[in-house]
Biotite code that builds the C-alpha atoms (Angstrom):
import biotite.structure as struc

atoms = struc.array([
    struc.Atom([0.000, 0.000, 0.000], chain_id="A", res_id=1, res_name="GLY", atom_name="CA", element="C"),
    struc.Atom([0.803, 3.682, 0.170], chain_id="A", res_id=2, res_name="GLU", atom_name="CA", element="C"),
    struc.Atom([2.454, 3.380, 3.595], chain_id="A", res_id=3, res_name="GLU", atom_name="CA", element="C"),
    struc.Atom([4.849, 0.774, 2.171], chain_id="A", res_id=4, res_name="ASP", atom_name="CA", element="C"),
    struc.Atom([6.424, 3.477, -0.004], chain_id="A", res_id=5, res_name="GLN", atom_name="CA", element="C"),
    struc.Atom([8.824, 4.551, 2.773], chain_id="A", res_id=6, res_name="PHE", atom_name="CA", element="C"),
    struc.Atom([12.291, 3.093, 2.594], chain_id="A", res_id=7, res_name="ASP", atom_name="CA", element="C"),
    struc.Atom([15.215, 3.170, 4.980], chain_id="A", res_id=8, res_name="ARG", atom_name="CA", element="C"),
    struc.Atom([16.613, 6.436, 3.586], chain_id="A", res_id=9, res_name="SER", atom_name="CA", element="C"),
    struc.Atom([13.268, 8.226, 4.106], chain_id="A", res_id=10, res_name="ASP", atom_name="CA", element="C"),
    struc.Atom([13.231, 7.166, 7.749], chain_id="A", res_id=11, res_name="ILE", atom_name="CA", element="C"),
    struc.Atom([16.892, 8.115, 8.263], chain_id="A", res_id=12, res_name="VAL", atom_name="CA", element="C"),
    struc.Atom([16.304, 11.558, 6.693], chain_id="A", res_id=13, res_name="ASN", atom_name="CA", element="C"),
    struc.Atom([13.283, 12.144, 8.940], chain_id="A", res_id=14, res_name="PHE", atom_name="CA", element="C"),
    struc.Atom([15.154, 11.199, 12.123], chain_id="A", res_id=15, res_name="VAL", atom_name="CA", element="C"),
    struc.Atom([18.193, 13.265, 11.112], chain_id="A", res_id=16, res_name="ARG", atom_name="CA", element="C"),
    struc.Atom([15.982, 16.330, 10.508], chain_id="A", res_id=17, res_name="SER", atom_name="CA", element="C"),
    struc.Atom([14.630, 15.938, 14.051], chain_id="A", res_id=18, res_name="LEU", atom_name="CA", element="C"),
    struc.Atom([18.184, 15.688, 15.428], chain_id="A", res_id=19, res_name="ARG", atom_name="CA", element="C"),
    struc.Atom([19.559, 18.637, 13.462], chain_id="A", res_id=20, res_name="ARG", atom_name="CA", element="C"),
    struc.Atom([20.703, 20.511, 16.597], chain_id="A", res_id=21, res_name="ARG", atom_name="CA", element="C"),
    struc.Atom([23.016, 17.646, 17.577], chain_id="A", res_id=22, res_name="GLN", atom_name="CA", element="C"),
    struc.Atom([24.135, 17.067, 13.988], chain_id="A", res_id=23, res_name="ILE", atom_name="CA", element="C"),
    struc.Atom([24.936, 20.743, 13.404], chain_id="A", res_id=24, res_name="CYS", atom_name="CA", element="C"),
    struc.Atom([26.703, 20.913, 16.763], chain_id="A", res_id=25, res_name="GLY", atom_name="CA", element="C"),
    struc.Atom([29.390, 18.606, 15.339], chain_id="A", res_id=26, res_name="ARG", atom_name="CA", element="C"),
    struc.Atom([30.259, 20.935, 12.454], chain_id="A", res_id=27, res_name="ILE", atom_name="CA", element="C"),
    struc.Atom([30.060, 24.485, 13.858], chain_id="A", res_id=28, res_name="VAL", atom_name="CA", element="C"),
    struc.Atom([32.858, 26.642, 15.189], chain_id="A", res_id=29, res_name="ASP", atom_name="CA", element="C"),
    struc.Atom([32.741, 29.076, 18.126], chain_id="A", res_id=30, res_name="ALA", atom_name="CA", element="C"),
    struc.Atom([30.961, 31.670, 15.945], chain_id="A", res_id=31, res_name="ARG", atom_name="CA", element="C"),
    struc.Atom([28.112, 29.247, 15.120], chain_id="A", res_id=32, res_name="ASN", atom_name="CA", element="C"),
    struc.Atom([29.486, 29.002, 11.585], chain_id="A", res_id=33, res_name="CYS", atom_name="CA", element="C"),
    struc.Atom([29.776, 25.837, 9.508], chain_id="A", res_id=34, res_name="ALA", atom_name="CA", element="C"),
    struc.Atom([32.210, 25.544, 6.593], chain_id="A", res_id=35, res_name="ARG", atom_name="CA", element="C"),
    struc.Atom([30.483, 23.558, 3.867], chain_id="A", res_id=36, res_name="VAL", atom_name="CA", element="C"),
    struc.Atom([30.839, 22.492, 0.275], chain_id="A", res_id=37, res_name="MET", atom_name="CA", element="C"),
    struc.Atom([27.847, 22.079, -1.966], chain_id="A", res_id=38, res_name="THR", atom_name="CA", element="C"),
    struc.Atom([27.203, 19.982, -5.066], chain_id="A", res_id=39, res_name="LEU", atom_name="CA", element="C"),
    struc.Atom([27.002, 21.485, -8.533], chain_id="A", res_id=40, res_name="SER", atom_name="CA", element="C"),
    struc.Atom([23.858, 20.914, -10.550], chain_id="A", res_id=41, res_name="HIS", atom_name="CA", element="C"),
    struc.Atom([25.720, 18.477, -12.826], chain_id="A", res_id=42, res_name="SER", atom_name="CA", element="C"),
    struc.Atom([26.874, 16.401, -9.817], chain_id="A", res_id=43, res_name="VAL", atom_name="CA", element="C"),
    struc.Atom([23.316, 16.322, -8.455], chain_id="A", res_id=44, res_name="GLU", atom_name="CA", element="C"),
    struc.Atom([22.096, 15.087, -11.842], chain_id="A", res_id=45, res_name="GLU", atom_name="CA", element="C"),
    struc.Atom([24.824, 12.421, -11.948], chain_id="A", res_id=46, res_name="LEU", atom_name="CA", element="C"),
    struc.Atom([23.795, 11.159, -8.493], chain_id="A", res_id=47, res_name="PHE", atom_name="CA", element="C"),
    struc.Atom([20.117, 11.210, -9.478], chain_id="A", res_id=48, res_name="GLU", atom_name="CA", element="C"),
    struc.Atom([20.910, 9.087, -12.540], chain_id="A", res_id=49, res_name="ARG", atom_name="CA", element="C"),
    struc.Atom([22.846, 6.636, -10.364], chain_id="A", res_id=50, res_name="GLN", atom_name="CA", element="C"),
    struc.Atom([19.982, 6.396, -7.886], chain_id="A", res_id=51, res_name="LEU", atom_name="CA", element="C"),
    struc.Atom([17.339, 6.137, -10.606], chain_id="A", res_id=52, res_name="GLY", atom_name="CA", element="C"),
    struc.Atom([19.062, 3.487, -12.685], chain_id="A", res_id=53, res_name="THR", atom_name="CA", element="C"),
    struc.Atom([20.996, 1.766, -9.936], chain_id="A", res_id=54, res_name="GLY", atom_name="CA", element="C"),
    struc.Atom([20.486, -1.869, -9.203], chain_id="A", res_id=55, res_name="GLN", atom_name="CA", element="C"),
    struc.Atom([20.150, -3.041, -5.615], chain_id="A", res_id=56, res_name="GLY", atom_name="CA", element="C"),
    struc.Atom([22.660, -1.370, -3.316], chain_id="A", res_id=57, res_name="SER", atom_name="CA", element="C"),
    struc.Atom([23.347, 1.756, -5.407], chain_id="A", res_id=58, res_name="SER", atom_name="CA", element="C"),
    struc.Atom([19.635, 2.537, -5.448], chain_id="A", res_id=59, res_name="ARG", atom_name="CA", element="C"),
    struc.Atom([19.740, 2.566, -1.634], chain_id="A", res_id=60, res_name="HIS", atom_name="CA", element="C"),
    struc.Atom([22.719, 4.879, -1.406], chain_id="A", res_id=61, res_name="GLY", atom_name="CA", element="C"),
    struc.Atom([25.728, 2.557, -1.712], chain_id="A", res_id=62, res_name="ASP", atom_name="CA", element="C"),
    struc.Atom([28.129, 4.360, -4.028], chain_id="A", res_id=63, res_name="ALA", atom_name="CA", element="C"),
    struc.Atom([30.974, 1.854, -3.707], chain_id="A", res_id=64, res_name="GLY", atom_name="CA", element="C"),
    struc.Atom([29.731, -0.550, -6.372], chain_id="A", res_id=65, res_name="ALA", atom_name="CA", element="C"),
    struc.Atom([28.511, 2.294, -8.578], chain_id="A", res_id=66, res_name="ALA", atom_name="CA", element="C"),
    struc.Atom([31.968, 3.936, -8.631], chain_id="A", res_id=67, res_name="ILE", atom_name="CA", element="C"),
    struc.Atom([33.650, 0.819, -9.981], chain_id="A", res_id=68, res_name="SER", atom_name="CA", element="C"),
    struc.Atom([31.287, 0.685, -12.961], chain_id="A", res_id=69, res_name="SER", atom_name="CA", element="C"),
    struc.Atom([31.075, 4.408, -13.794], chain_id="A", res_id=70, res_name="SER", atom_name="CA", element="C"),
    struc.Atom([33.882, 6.436, -15.359], chain_id="A", res_id=71, res_name="SER", atom_name="CA", element="C"),
    struc.Atom([31.934, 9.616, -14.487], chain_id="A", res_id=72, res_name="GLU", atom_name="CA", element="C"),
    struc.Atom([31.902, 8.682, -10.798], chain_id="A", res_id=73, res_name="LEU", atom_name="CA", element="C"),
    struc.Atom([35.580, 7.720, -10.927], chain_id="A", res_id=74, res_name="GLN", atom_name="CA", element="C"),
    struc.Atom([36.438, 11.150, -12.375], chain_id="A", res_id=75, res_name="ALA", atom_name="CA", element="C"),
    struc.Atom([34.267, 12.818, -9.732], chain_id="A", res_id=76, res_name="LEU", atom_name="CA", element="C"),
    struc.Atom([36.028, 10.821, -7.021], chain_id="A", res_id=77, res_name="GLN", atom_name="CA", element="C"),
    struc.Atom([39.416, 12.120, -8.258], chain_id="A", res_id=78, res_name="ARG", atom_name="CA", element="C"),
    struc.Atom([37.968, 15.642, -8.293], chain_id="A", res_id=79, res_name="SER", atom_name="CA", element="C"),
    struc.Atom([36.695, 15.223, -4.722], chain_id="A", res_id=80, res_name="LEU", atom_name="CA", element="C"),
    struc.Atom([40.090, 14.077, -3.487], chain_id="A", res_id=81, res_name="ARG", atom_name="CA", element="C"),
    struc.Atom([41.907, 16.982, -5.151], chain_id="A", res_id=82, res_name="SER", atom_name="CA", element="C"),
    struc.Atom([39.260, 19.432, -3.902], chain_id="A", res_id=83, res_name="LEU", atom_name="CA", element="C"),
    struc.Atom([39.684, 18.245, -0.319], chain_id="A", res_id=84, res_name="MET", atom_name="CA", element="C"),
    struc.Atom([43.509, 17.968, -0.353], chain_id="A", res_id=85, res_name="ALA", atom_name="CA", element="C"),
    struc.Atom([44.141, 21.688, 0.379], chain_id="A", res_id=86, res_name="PRO", atom_name="CA", element="C"),
    struc.Atom([41.519, 21.588, 3.125], chain_id="A", res_id=87, res_name="VAL", atom_name="CA", element="C"),
    struc.Atom([43.366, 18.802, 4.938], chain_id="A", res_id=88, res_name="PHE", atom_name="CA", element="C"),
    struc.Atom([46.876, 20.097, 4.156], chain_id="A", res_id=89, res_name="GLU", atom_name="CA", element="C"),
    struc.Atom([46.217, 23.636, 5.394], chain_id="A", res_id=90, res_name="LYS", atom_name="CA", element="C"),
    struc.Atom([44.331, 22.487, 8.452], chain_id="A", res_id=91, res_name="GLY", atom_name="CA", element="C"),
    struc.Atom([41.387, 24.806, 7.863], chain_id="A", res_id=92, res_name="VAL", atom_name="CA", element="C"),
    struc.Atom([38.298, 24.163, 9.982], chain_id="A", res_id=93, res_name="PRO", atom_name="CA", element="C"),
    struc.Atom([36.495, 20.938, 9.184], chain_id="A", res_id=94, res_name="PRO", atom_name="CA", element="C"),
    struc.Atom([34.514, 21.042, 5.984], chain_id="A", res_id=95, res_name="VAL", atom_name="CA", element="C"),
    struc.Atom([31.185, 19.262, 5.588], chain_id="A", res_id=96, res_name="SER", atom_name="CA", element="C"),
    struc.Atom([29.145, 18.565, 2.480], chain_id="A", res_id=97, res_name="PHE", atom_name="CA", element="C"),
    struc.Atom([25.654, 19.952, 2.061], chain_id="A", res_id=98, res_name="LEU", atom_name="CA", element="C"),
    struc.Atom([23.175, 18.422, -0.367], chain_id="A", res_id=99, res_name="CYS", atom_name="CA", element="C"),
    struc.Atom([19.511, 17.716, -1.024], chain_id="A", res_id=100, res_name="ARG", atom_name="CA", element="C"),
    struc.Atom([17.901, 15.207, 1.378], chain_id="A", res_id=101, res_name="PRO", atom_name="CA", element="C"),
    struc.Atom([17.258, 12.598, -1.307], chain_id="A", res_id=102, res_name="GLU", atom_name="CA", element="C"),
    struc.Atom([20.969, 12.618, -2.261], chain_id="A", res_id=103, res_name="LEU", atom_name="CA", element="C"),
    struc.Atom([22.438, 12.575, 1.278], chain_id="A", res_id=104, res_name="ARG", atom_name="CA", element="C"),
    struc.Atom([22.733, 8.817, 1.669], chain_id="A", res_id=105, res_name="SER", atom_name="CA", element="C"),
    struc.Atom([24.415, 8.362, -1.724], chain_id="A", res_id=106, res_name="PHE", atom_name="CA", element="C"),
    struc.Atom([26.721, 11.347, -1.114], chain_id="A", res_id=107, res_name="MET", atom_name="CA", element="C"),
    struc.Atom([27.663, 9.998, 2.317], chain_id="A", res_id=108, res_name="HIS", atom_name="CA", element="C"),
    struc.Atom([28.518, 6.645, 0.768], chain_id="A", res_id=109, res_name="SER", atom_name="CA", element="C"),
    struc.Atom([30.437, 8.370, -2.050], chain_id="A", res_id=110, res_name="PHE", atom_name="CA", element="C"),
    struc.Atom([32.517, 10.412, 0.429], chain_id="A", res_id=111, res_name="VAL", atom_name="CA", element="C"),
    struc.Atom([33.297, 7.303, 2.492], chain_id="A", res_id=112, res_name="ARG", atom_name="CA", element="C"),
    struc.Atom([34.192, 5.268, -0.625], chain_id="A", res_id=113, res_name="ALA", atom_name="CA", element="C"),
    struc.Atom([36.544, 8.123, -1.586], chain_id="A", res_id=114, res_name="SER", atom_name="CA", element="C"),
    struc.Atom([38.278, 7.797, 1.800], chain_id="A", res_id=115, res_name="GLU", atom_name="CA", element="C"),
    struc.Atom([37.364, 11.352, 2.785], chain_id="A", res_id=116, res_name="ILE", atom_name="CA", element="C"),
    struc.Atom([36.470, 11.962, 6.418], chain_id="A", res_id=117, res_name="HIS", atom_name="CA", element="C"),
    struc.Atom([33.776, 14.630, 6.337], chain_id="A", res_id=118, res_name="ALA", atom_name="CA", element="C"),
    struc.Atom([30.200, 15.008, 7.509], chain_id="A", res_id=119, res_name="GLU", atom_name="CA", element="C"),
    struc.Atom([27.418, 14.989, 4.904], chain_id="A", res_id=120, res_name="VAL", atom_name="CA", element="C"),
    struc.Atom([24.285, 16.930, 5.769], chain_id="A", res_id=121, res_name="LEU", atom_name="CA", element="C"),
    struc.Atom([21.083, 17.656, 3.933], chain_id="A", res_id=122, res_name="SER", atom_name="CA", element="C"),
    struc.Atom([19.507, 21.083, 3.723], chain_id="A", res_id=123, res_name="TYR", atom_name="CA", element="C"),
    struc.Atom([16.765, 19.817, 6.081], chain_id="A", res_id=124, res_name="ASP", atom_name="CA", element="C"),
    struc.Atom([19.355, 19.283, 8.815], chain_id="A", res_id=125, res_name="GLU", atom_name="CA", element="C"),
    struc.Atom([20.570, 22.863, 8.959], chain_id="A", res_id=126, res_name="ILE", atom_name="CA", element="C"),
    struc.Atom([19.598, 24.508, 12.221], chain_id="A", res_id=127, res_name="GLU", atom_name="CA", element="C"),
    struc.Atom([17.907, 27.938, 11.881], chain_id="A", res_id=128, res_name="PRO", atom_name="CA", element="C"),
    struc.Atom([20.402, 30.710, 12.614], chain_id="A", res_id=129, res_name="GLY", atom_name="CA", element="C"),
    struc.Atom([23.415, 28.655, 11.585], chain_id="A", res_id=130, res_name="LEU", atom_name="CA", element="C"),
    struc.Atom([25.846, 30.677, 9.460], chain_id="A", res_id=131, res_name="VAL", atom_name="CA", element="C"),
    struc.Atom([27.103, 28.795, 6.414], chain_id="A", res_id=132, res_name="LEU", atom_name="CA", element="C"),
    struc.Atom([30.535, 29.519, 4.966], chain_id="A", res_id=133, res_name="ASP", atom_name="CA", element="C"),
    struc.Atom([30.427, 28.045, 1.449], chain_id="A", res_id=134, res_name="ILE", atom_name="CA", element="C"),
    struc.Atom([34.009, 26.858, 0.932], chain_id="A", res_id=135, res_name="ALA", atom_name="CA", element="C"),
    struc.Atom([33.510, 25.486, -2.559], chain_id="A", res_id=136, res_name="GLY", atom_name="CA", element="C"),
    struc.Atom([31.460, 23.276, -4.777], chain_id="A", res_id=137, res_name="GLN", atom_name="CA", element="C"),
    struc.Atom([32.048, 19.716, -5.899], chain_id="A", res_id=138, res_name="LEU", atom_name="CA", element="C"),
    struc.Atom([31.889, 20.022, -9.654], chain_id="A", res_id=139, res_name="GLY", atom_name="CA", element="C"),
    struc.Atom([32.732, 23.730, -9.339], chain_id="A", res_id=140, res_name="GLY", atom_name="CA", element="C"),
    struc.Atom([35.557, 25.949, -8.105], chain_id="A", res_id=141, res_name="GLY", atom_name="CA", element="C"),
    struc.Atom([37.263, 26.094, -4.720], chain_id="A", res_id=142, res_name="PHE", atom_name="CA", element="C"),
    struc.Atom([37.603, 29.252, -2.597], chain_id="A", res_id=143, res_name="ASN", atom_name="CA", element="C"),
])
């Protein structure tokens, strides 16, 4: 029925939106500011295609298998690593990724599969009054 339409990612997104104060508390500095990177429109579309056409685990947010079979995702993974290298080398405040709720699970899996240690939050998890410092964009430039 209609109530069977919810999947694990819907439930996780709902719970995370309720816990946004705790989640945001992990990424803010003393000025209540969070340094984040966003996804370009082309990266969002790439993830949507992966989720829409994915078989089994990639449909539920597991990017690991999808990366091995997609040259686009492999190129994006290299881009992610080079984008994050200056962040880790210079020791700037932790950077998190911010994306649409329906892409969060896949993005989280993609970041982990890329061996990057960063939080991934959806727009629904941002606490009101939190100041966002947009550090760059995956699929775009870096500040």
